[in-house]
C-alpha positions as CSV (number, residue, x, y, z in Angstrom):
1,X,165.1,-24.0,51.3
2,X,168.7,-23.7,52.5
3,X,170.0,-21.5,55.3
4,X,173.5,-20.3,55.9
5,X,175.0,-21.7,59.1
6,X,177.5,-19.8,61.3
7,X,180.4,-21.8,59.9
8,X,179.5,-20.8,56.3
9,X,178.0,-24.1,55.3
10,X,174.4,-24.5,54.1
11,X,171.8,-26.8,55.5
12,X,168.3,-27.7,54.4
13,X,165.7,-26.3,56.9
14,X,162.1,-25.2,56.9
15,X,161.4,-21.5,56.4
16,X,161.9,-19.6,59.7
17,X,159.6,-16.7,60.6
18,X,162.3,-14.2,59.4
19,X,162.8,-16.1,56.1
20,X,159.0,-16.1,55.5
21,X,158.7,-12.4,56.2
22,X,161.7,-11.6,53.9
23,X,160.2,-13.8,51.2
24,X,156.8,-12.1,51.5
25,X,158.5,-8.7,51.4
26,X,160.3,-9.6,48.2
27,X,157.1,-10.8,46.5
28,X,155.1,-7.8,47.6
29,X,157.8,-5.4,46.3
30,X,157.3,-6.7,42.8
31,X,153.6,-7.5,42.8
32,X,151.6,-5.2,40.6
33,X,148.3,-6.2,42.1
34,X,147.1,-7.2,45.6
35,X,148.0,-10.8,46.6
36,X,145.7,-12.9,48.7
37,X,146.9,-14.8,51.7
38,X,146.1,-18.1,49.9
39,X,148.1,-17.1,46.8
40,X,151.1,-16.0,48.9
41,X,150.9,-19.2,51.0
42,X,150.8,-21.3,47.9
43,X,153.7,-19.5,46.3
44,X,155.9,-20.0,49.4
45,X,154.7,-23.4,50.4
46,X,153.7,-22.1,53.8
47,X,150.6,-22.4,55.9
48,X,148.0,-19.6,55.5
49,X,148.1,-19.0,59.3
50,X,151.8,-18.5,59.2
51,X,151.6,-16.1,56.3
52,X,148.8,-14.2,58.1
53,X,151.0,-13.8,61.2
54,X,154.0,-12.7,59.0
55,X,151.9,-10.2,57.2
56,X,150.7,-8.7,60.6
57,X,154.4,-8.5,61.7
58,X,155.3,-6.8,58.4
59,X,152.5,-4.3,58.8
60,X,153.7,-3.5,62.3
61,X,157.3,-3.3,61.2
62,X,156.6,-0.9,58.3
63,X,154.4,1.2,60.6
64,X,157.3,1.6,63.1
65,X,155.5,-0.2,66.0
66,X,157.6,-0.9,69.1
67,X,160.0,1.9,68.4
68,X,161.0,0.8,64.9
69,X,161.5,3.2,62.0
70,X,158.3,4.2,60.3
71,X,158.8,3.5,56.6
72,X,157.8,5.7,53.6
73,X,155.6,2.8,52.4
74,X,153.0,0.7,54.1
75,X,151.4,-2.8,53.6
76,X,147.6,-2.5,53.0
77,X,144.8,-5.0,52.4
78,X,142.9,-3.8,49.3
79,X,140.9,-5.5,46.6
80,X,140.9,-8.8,48.5
81,X,144.7,-9.0,48.9
82,X,147.8,-7.4,50.2
83,X,150.0,-4.8,48.4
84,X,152.7,-2.3,49.3
85,X,151.7,1.3,48.9
86,X,153.3,4.7,49.4
87,X,152.4,6.1,52.8
88,X,149.9,8.9,52.6
89,X,152.4,11.4,54.1
90,X,154.5,11.1,50.9
91,X,151.7,11.2,48.2
92,X,152.7,14.7,47.1
93,X,156.4,13.8,46.7
94,X,155.7,10.7,44.8
95,X,153.0,12.4,42.7
96,X,155.5,15.1,41.6
97,X,158.1,12.4,40.8
98,X,155.7,10.3,38.8
99,X,154.4,13.3,36.9
100,X,157.9,14.4,35.9
101,X,158.9,10.8,35.0
102,X,155.7,9.8,33.3
103,X,153.4,12.7,32.5
104,X,150.8,10.3,30.8
105,X,147.6,10.5,32.9
106,X,143.9,10.3,32.4
107,X,142.2,13.4,30.8
108,X,139.5,15.3,32.6
109,X,136.9,13.6,30.3
110,X,138.3,10.2,31.2
111,X,138.2,10.9,34.9
112,X,134.6,12.2,34.7
113,X,133.5,9.1,32.7
114,X,135.3,6.8,35.2
115,X,133.5,8.5,38.0
116,X,130.1,8.0,36.3
117,X,130.8,4.3,35.8
118,X,132.1,3.9,39.4
119,X,129.0,5.4,40.9
120,X,126.3,4.1,38.5
121,X,127.6,0.7,37.4
122,X,126.7,-1.4,35.7
123,X,125.9,1.2,33.1
124,X,125.7,1.3,29.3
125,X,127.7,3.6,27.0
126,X,124.4,5.4,26.0
127,X,123.5,6.1,29.6
128,X,127.1,7.4,30.3
129,X,126.8,9.7,27.2
130,X,123.4,10.9,28.4
131,X,124.7,11.8,31.9
132,X,127.8,13.6,30.5
133,X,126.0,15.0,27.4
134,X,128.9,14.2,25.2
135,X,130.1,11.2,23.0
136,X,132.1,8.9,25.2
137,X,133.2,6.2,22.7
138,X,136.9,7.1,22.7
139,X,137.1,7.7,26.4
140,X,135.5,4.3,27.2
141,X,138.0,2.6,24.8
142,X,140.8,4.4,26.8
143,X,139.5,3.2,30.1
144,X,139.1,-0.4,28.8
145,X,142.6,-0.3,27.4
146,X,144.0,0.7,30.8
147,X,142.1,-2.1,32.5
148,X,140.1,0.3,34.7
149,X,136.7,-0.8,33.5
150,X,135.4,-4.0,31.9
151,X,132.4,-5.2,29.9
152,X,130.1,-6.5,32.7
153,X,127.4,-7.9,30.4
154,X,125.4,-7.3,27.3
155,X,121.7,-6.5,27.6
156,X,119.8,-9.3,25.8
157,X,117.0,-7.0,24.6
158,X,118.9,-3.9,23.5
159,X,122.4,-5.4,22.8
160,X,123.9,-2.6,24.8
161,X,127.1,-3.4,26.6
162,X,127.1,-2.4,30.3
163,X,130.4,-1.4,31.9
164,X,131.7,-1.8,35.5
165,X,135.0,-0.9,37.2
166,X,137.7,-3.5,37.8
167,X,139.9,-4.5,40.7
168,X,142.7,-2.5,39.0
169,X,140.8,0.6,39.8
170,X,140.3,-0.5,43.5
171,X,144.0,-1.2,43.6
172,X,144.9,2.2,42.1
173,X,142.6,4.0,44.6
174,X,143.9,1.9,47.5
175,X,140.4,0.7,48.6
176,X,138.9,-2.7,49.2
177,X,135.5,-2.0,47.7
178,X,133.4,0.6,46.0
179,X,131.6,1.1,49.3
180,X,134.7,3.0,50.4
181,X,134.3,5.7,47.8
182,X,133.2,9.0,49.2
183,X,129.5,9.8,49.1
184,X,128.7,12.4,46.5
185,X,125.4,13.6,48.0
186,X,127.2,16.1,50.4
187,X,128.8,17.7,47.3
188,X,125.4,18.4,45.6
189,X,123.3,21.4,46.1
190,X,120.3,20.9,48.4
191,X,118.3,23.5,46.5
192,X,118.1,25.9,49.5
193,X,119.5,28.7,47.3
194,X,117.3,27.8,44.3
195,X,118.4,26.2,41.1
196,X,119.7,28.2,38.1
197,X,118.0,26.2,35.3
198,X,114.6,25.5,36.7
199,X,112.1,25.5,33.9
């Protein structure tokens, strides 16, 4: 690595803290998936401990700690790595921008199927169809094509493929694991007012 000296010449030197932070910033700006500390350290030829310290300083910098400017984005650890995300305060602004620039989004059927897979995985296509009471073949193909789900395994007895969510979904949701998904039990009726379709 070279650094510019005050007199305008260049000299070889090890990466300084500021150089390392700017290099991390540059990589994280273009990364389309979370980057682990080891992968970042390997890419930059820097010790993992130094990368960890630089990441901590970047998080504080982006958050406006010590009187700095709080940025419209933040550095978050998700899916086993680090990635830059829009700060929650600006979700609505960015959502409106994205929808006007790229109106392609998942259908209601795809979202419902994805939710079933996320909460019940690993799960077969037949079991998903049974829960949703509709054919889900095309929706599952769409989710596979977008990389949100994957074929986890094939049942040796039935030959049924079981599906599970991917790290891409975790990344899109901005969570580290499925354990961070909201519990659905509070959203379900407890039966205190009776059930409409009780036989």
